[in-house]
C-alpha positions in Angstrom: 126.2 25.1 244.9 125.7 26.4 248.5 124.0 29.7 249.2 123.9 31.3 252.6 121.2 33.8 253.5 120.3 35.8 256.6 117.1 37.5 257.8 116.4 40.7 255.9 117.5 39.3 252.6 114.9 38.6 249.9 114.3 34.9 250.2 112.1 34.7 247.2 114.7 36.3 245.0 117.3 33.8 246.2 114.9 30.9 245.5 114.2 32.2 242.0 117.9 32.6 241.2 119.1 29.3 242.6 120.2 26.6 240.2 118.8 23.1 240.3 120.3 21.1 243.1 121.4 24.0 245.2 121.6 24.0 249.0 120.3 27.1 250.6 121.3 27.6 254.2 119.2 29.9 256.3 120.8 31.6 259.3 118.8 31.8 262.6 116.0 34.4 262.7 112.6 35.2 261.2 112.1 35.5 257.5 108.8 37.3 257.1 107.8 36.5 253.5 105.5 34.5 251.3 107.5 32.1 249.1 107.1 29.8 246.2 109.7 27.2 245.2 109.8 26.5 241.5 113.3 25.1 241.1 113.8 21.3 241.2 115.9 19.5 243.7 116.5 22.4 246.0 117.4 21.9 249.7 116.5 24.5 252.3 118.3 24.0 255.6 117.8 26.1 258.6 119.6 26.2 262.0 116.8 24.4 263.8 113.0 24.4 263.8 113.2 26.6 266.9 115.7 29.0 265.4 114.9 29.5 261.7 111.3 30.6 261.0 109.6 31.5 257.7 106.3 33.3 258.5 103.4 35.0 256.7 99.8 35.7 257.6 97.4 35.3 254.7 93.9 33.8 255.4 90.9 32.5 253.4 88.6 35.5 254.0 91.2 38.1 253.2 90.3 40.3 250.2 92.8 40.7 247.4 93.3 43.8 245.3 90.6 42.6 242.9 88.0 42.3 245.6 88.1 38.5 245.8 88.6 36.3 248.8 91.9 34.5 248.9 90.2 31.1 249.6 92.2 28.3 251.3 94.6 27.6 248.5 96.2 31.0 248.2 96.9 31.4 251.9 100.1 29.4 252.1 103.2 30.9 253.7 105.3 28.6 251.5 104.3 26.6 248.3 106.5 23.9 246.9 105.8 23.6 243.2 108.9 21.7 242.0 110.0 18.1 242.2 112.6 16.8 244.6 112.6 19.7 247.2 113.9 19.0 250.7 113.3 21.1 253.8 115.4 20.6 256.9 115.7 22.1 260.4 113.3 25.0 260.0 109.8 26.2 260.8 107.1 27.3 258.3 104.3 29.2 260.0 101.1 31.1 259.2 100.4 33.4 262.2 97.1 35.0 261.0 95.3 33.5 264.0 91.5 33.6 264.8 90.5 31.0 262.2 86.9 31.1 263.5 86.8 34.6 262.0 89.3 34.5 259.2 88.9 30.9 257.8 91.7 28.6 256.7 95.3 29.6 257.1 97.8 27.3 255.4 101.4 27.2 256.4 102.9 24.8 253.8 101.4 23.7 250.5 103.1 20.9 248.5 102.1 20.6 244.8 104.9 18.3 243.8 106.4 14.8 244.3 109.7 13.7 245.7 109.3 16.1 248.6 111.0 15.5 251.9 110.8 17.3 255.2 112.9 16.4 258.2 113.3 17.9 261.7 110.9 20.8 260.8 107.9 22.4 262.3 104.6 23.5 260.6 102.6 25.8 262.7 99.1 27.3 262.0 95.5 26.7 262.9 92.9 25.5 260.4 94.4 23.7 257.4 98.1 23.9 258.3 99.5 21.5 255.7 98.0 21.0 252.2 99.3 17.8 250.6 98.6 18.2 246.9 97.2 17.6 244.4 93.7 19.2 244.7 90.7 17.0 244.3 89.6 17.0 240.6 86.5 19.1 241.2 88.6 21.9 242.7 91.1 21.8 239.9 88.2 22.5 237.6 86.5 25.0 239.9 89.6 27.2 240.3 90.5 27.3 236.6 91.5 30.9 235.8 91.6 31.8 239.6 94.5 29.8 240.9 97.8 29.7 239.0 98.4 26.6 236.9 101.3 25.5 239.2 98.7 25.3 242.0 96.3 23.2 240.0 98.5 20.3 238.9 97.1 16.8 238.8 98.9 13.5 239.2 100.5 11.4 241.9 102.6 13.5 244.4 104.8 11.5 246.9 105.8 13.3 250.1 107.7 12.2 253.2 107.7 13.9 256.6 110.2 12.7 259.2 110.5 13.8 262.9 108.4 16.9 262.3 106.0 18.9 264.5 102.7 19.7 262.7 100.4 21.9 264.7 96.8 23.0 263.9 93.2 22.9 265.0 90.8 21.7 262.2 91.7 19.5 259.3 95.3 20.5 259.7 96.7 17.8 257.4 94.6 17.7 254.3 94.6 16.9 250.6 95.2 14.1 248.1 98.9 13.4 248.2 100.6 10.1 248.9 102.2 11.2 252.1 104.1 9.4 254.9 104.4 10.9 258.3 107.1 9.0 260.2 107.7 9.7 263.9 106.1 13.1 263.8 104.3 15.0 266.5 100.8 16.0 265.5 99.8 18.7 268.0 96.2 19.9 268.2 95.9 23.5 269.2 93.1 25.1 271.2 90.1 26.3 269.1 87.2 28.3 270.5 84.8 26.2 268.3 85.7 23.2 270.6 86.0 20.3 268.2 89.2 19.5 266.3 90.2 17.2 263.4 93.8 16.1 262.6 93.5 14.8 259.0 91.1 15.4 256.2 92.1 13.1 253.3 90.4 13.5 249.9 92.0 10.7 247.8 90.0 9.5 244.8 88.7 5.9 244.6 91.5 5.0 242.1 94.3 5.9 244.6 95.5 2.9 246.6 97.8 4.9 248.8 97.0 8.0 250.9 98.1 9.3 254.2 100.2 7.0 256.4 100.8 8.1 260.0 103.5 5.8 261.3 104.8 5.9 264.9 103.4 9.4 265.4 102.6 11.1 268.7 99.3 12.9 268.9 99.5 15.6 271.5 97.7 18.8 272.3 98.2 22.3 273.7 96.8 23.4 277.1 93.1 24.0 277.0 92.1 21.4 274.5 89.3 19.4 276.1 89.6 15.6 276.6 87.8 13.6 273.8 87.4 16.7 271.6 89.7 15.9 268.7 89.1 13.3 265.9 92.0 11.5 264.1 90.5 12.0 260.6 87.4 12.8 258.6 87.0 12.3 254.8 87.1 15.6 253.0 85.9 13.8 249.9 84.5 10.3 249.3 87.2 7.5 249.5 89.6 9.6 251.6 92.4 7.2 252.7 94.4 7.4 255.9 96.2 4.8 258.0 97.4 5.2 261.6 100.1 2.6 262.6 101.6 2.2 266.0 100.7 5.8 267.0 100.3 7.1 270.6 97.4 9.3 271.6 96.7 11.8 274.3 93.4 12.0 276.1 92.2 14.8 273.8 91.5 12.1 271.1 87.8 11.2 270.9 87.1 7.6 271.9 85.3 6.9 268.6 88.4 8.1 266.7 87.0 9.1 263.4 84.2 11.3 262.0 82.2 10.9 258.7 82.1 14.7 257.9 79.0 16.4 259.1 75.7 15.1 257.5 77.4 13.2 254.7 77.4 9.4 254.0 81.2 9.3 253.5 81.4 6.6 256.2 80.3 4.3 253.4 83.4 4.9 251.3 86.1 6.3 253.6 89.2 4.1 253.9 90.4 4.6 257.4 92.7 2.0 259.2 94.2 1.8 262.6 96.7 -0.7 263.9 96.7 -2.1 266.4 92.9 -1.8 266.6 91.6 0.4 269.4 88.4 -0.6 271.2 85.4 1.7 270.9 86.3 3.1 267.5 83.5 3.7 265.0 82.4 0.5 263.2 83.2 1.6 259.7 87.0 1.7 259.9 89.5 -1.1 259.4 87.6 -2.5 256.4 88.3 -2.6 252.7 85.6 -1.1 250.4 84.2 -3.2 247.6 84.5 -0.2 245.2 88.3 0.1 245.5 89.6 -3.3 246.5 92.5 -3.6 248.9 93.8 -0.3 250.2 97.5 -0.5 251.1 100.2 2.0 252.0 
């Protein structure tokens, strides 16, 4: 089943009506809408990441109609909540802007496994891509606040190929088992001055986390040299591996951060191959609590 849609049509209604396994082809243009995918094995195919854009502008400090802040996990432009979804040749963007005032602004949230994204762009500022599931403490905290489909537990496998992911602070974060293959990770300018690419939060029982393989780490004009860290652990035992990546001068020589005044450097599982001289001493080692960490 193939469905063709143009800007101005109700994308959410099309997604809700689509049968499992359908191909939805989006014509060039901007689709200004907040969307949730709940049907398994859908494929959304645009006309190119520079031609087909799905855009919305929610942010963490926005107040809803019940007087509550949205918090990070309701700010997504698109949420994928069904197994086996594929996105190709399109852009998902959160254009709220000014994260120093508005807080987190998620473009894409993935609360499902079997997810694939190819030749796409994800554009925002702070917290661009959330790779689910949530850490267990947040699943409990948001009971009754977030919809159940946004609070699922369990392993969620995700694969990103030849994609542009742009953000400022912690712009790839979560607990998913995610591979980023030949992607461009572009750090945007942030008035606060310091940026972070990844913020993994994998539990100690997870042996696979974020794998960045053959990725290019670039930046926008205005980002200071040495001002961006590759990763910091959002929770203890966060797991990320950088393999055969190339780095611009915006990447801090020490590479990794332990997350403010915490002691997460004692448990974080961060790896970089080939090793880069001058990195912090606590990477490229296995932790006694978890055994060998592989991806």
